[in-house]
Phi, psi and omega in degrees: 000139181233147172272134190275003172244196178305123191294334189260359184302311176296330178288310179306319188280338184305320184291349175269357189302323184258018177288154182282131185215228202298187178177358181276199185242147176277180173303125180307330176308341179275355180262160169094191187286333176235067185288154174278113183254121174293173172293150170301135176235120186245119173249180174297311176220149182285160173299137176229122181247107177261101189272143182288134178275143178225158179298159174291322182065230183272000180275156171222165181299160181261133180228158179306162178299135180093000178240160172228157181223138176215158176275124181257349178205139178221180183058032178272181187239084177057071174286134184242306179231151176234160176222128178269124182270160190305330181274006181090355175293154177242122172265137174244127175268110180259113188254238185244141176253181174263212180260353182285150175296151171234166185269134178241103181302142178263328174200163182235127177236116181053035180101296190288147182289130179239073180265149181233113178086171181227162179207166172274127186254123174285137178302145187284327183053052177198171171250134177247140182258137170239137181229128176255086185292331183259001175067027185250006175093357173260119185266097185289323186264124170228108184221154180281119178277317177210149179227175174073028184267171182247086180055058179296150183215283178287144178229141174205147175241123186220118172053053172069022165238137176264113177259142184233129178265088170291173180285344180244356187193142167276125183233170176214149176244143168289135184231129171240154189301131180089357184295137180246359180204143179293146182291333186181192177292158182284163176255138181289133167266315180198139173292151177236153173302130178220002183291130180069300172063056173309312171245114182266339190291145177241098180285160189215132169215156178247143174297158181303326177276349176084007180281329183232151173240143180245130185240124173275124181236118185283165175292171175264008187197185175278299176218059175068032180288351173269354183099165186282345175299317182292348185256012180299125174068023178239172183060049185199170170250122173275150171246121180241134179290119191294338184270313193256341180084357175302142185217159180207153172297125178268318177208152183228174181075023182252105189311304177209093185279102195270342178204144183232154174200155183257125179294117179298129179100323184254335182079001181286138175278132179235155181217151162257142192228132175265121188268185189283159182250180164079014175239020172122162184294337185247024168215143002257144178303124167294161189210164168247135178208150166285153181247111182279138176298126184078007182282150178242129189246017169103327182292139000267355195287330184209163173227157189039070182077243192249032171277110186293133167267104195280004175282334186281132177229136352279161180287164183222077184305321179297322177290322180299319183292339176273351194287131176281146176266130185295173182281321193207124178275132177266355188104155188275142178057028174288342178062062173296118180235006177217146178202137173203145179281142179275169170214188187302337182297340183270008177096159188299325183286344184237020183288308188254102177155192185235149168267143178230126172270119185252108186293336176103151190280165180225345190236031174217143187298322176265119184289149177219166187085215179061052180183164172254127180253163170243124186258097179308141168244153173215126186055043174076010181226152177302141187212114176091184186283156175287154183239122179293130182243323169234126181220186179091015182285344176236150184262178184299341185264006181081013179264159194250123172270326185198169176224112177285142178242251178294144175231130182226135179270123174273122176316330185289349182108059176205151166252126181261128185236127172271126180238106189267009165267311172284350186051059182226151168254128174262149175225118181256132186220150174287136177284000000 
């Protein structure tokens, strides 16, 4: 398979993927189950808006009335995803960053970050544990649980084992309640594709019974410009036996499934997926979808169901005919990197639905994303327009204070948000 445009274009642009950028809203018609899709628009290069990162200063994110937000940990090293443990401790996967500058807080006063200046922060390649011993919302303990990992991202706890999806392998640690440090190096469960790693993040979720682990593996390109050999075992979700490490493709044609979660009560796997670039600012929608076993979701041959991408050669009409349409469009280039189902602890208006962390666009003139949204559900499916839940990551001058990644609902009544630009963990609670 060959790419019909400049063969190195996707490679050249890859280094810009994590740059601080955008933040307004696209046309509301681009959201939901039946988005309005414009015609593809192909230029030599997409519009790129690289915004200057700035400290939070006296500012904090904006949350809905009746909620408050505070920084519970700062001075981290590229926090990406979090996991709330049974005793309330929070594990933070500090992984790999891009080439963009990141903010390094100098001190924290009463929650808000009082940072001065910016610097480049190297990824931690570790897990950090946060503990609120008194249950008052102040996390007094911040300690390294495990280190010397390889770009850790996805996290899951199953039957006293802590599973970590590094960029090259699924590994696990033995874990006992209240433990603050791993007993030793992890045990490998299964190797994961890591050659080239255009998309290095490996999302992770565990089945309700703990038998299987699901790993999201992104493509090695935009639309196969490196050829199909580079795409072996990619752009899909793997199902891995938690005990043996045996694995198989669970669903395919998902360009970059960046976060996975299990719907409580149904056991259904859901994902947020980052779609392809370079055919216009309003194509292709990133999306939220249930993930069907054996399902094919279009990449690279088509997008949003059966909309053919005519840049791909050779075409494959049979695959296009089999392509499933995702459940819910999030808007193009919002870069959704986090997802978790809510529960009653978040209050009646936010009980039924999912929170989605949108890292923000890099390749459109008018910025999108840079916020956490809530997608309401009805009868087990997305229903209605998304609701802004955590905003304020960009200031009025178009500069970027933070970029949300992982979102995790704490059953005690809080939303935990990882911010990998400010290197902060935010906690949103009902007042």
